[in-house]
Phi, psi and omega in degrees: 000032185231171172235205191278346185292141179293134184301324181294342178270001183251147175245143174287113184261315185230151173242142183242140173234123187223140177255003174223080192309306186298311184296314182290325176304315178297317181294318177301314180297318182292318177301313181286329172296318177292326174296323172305308180304312184298322183272005183049051181237146176243137179056038186272353180213161170210159179259161178310150173292331186227147173247148181250131175257127176213130178048043178076008178246141170260139179236126177207166185249156172248121178262143177226153171289147178307321178296320182292311181301317179296318182295317178302309180299318184287330181280320190272332185256147175287151183287162178088000176280146176288170185298308182300315181291329182291313184295322176296314187292321179296317180295320175300317179295314179292321177298318178304315181294319176300313177301321181300326182259018171089014182275141171263004180294147174254139178235142178213162173298137182298137182299334181271356182285135167241123183297346175290345180286342184269165177299160178305141185157262181293328178293331184278341187293000000 
């Protein structure tokens, strides 16, 4: 579930919970590939090496380079949002896209993420 970017350059940005692993994995990959194109970034994300199955749900993470994550927040969100509002808006936007294509997966900001880990942009808002 990975691409060519070095793991040490990536930060866990989003967590995914899915009850239909194969379908949702394809949709998540497609969604983030499209966002890479929109943000004019190559190899900006990778998925966890492993997914964990618990109670019928698969859990895995989306890792992003700091530059891609910053570009993603700046591209998708209007300027002037505070940090808390920005994280809510980005997850709502991504969740909406997954729902639009029939996914039941849930996406949230990774619990270990501090927006200060990213380049100036969303953390400064």
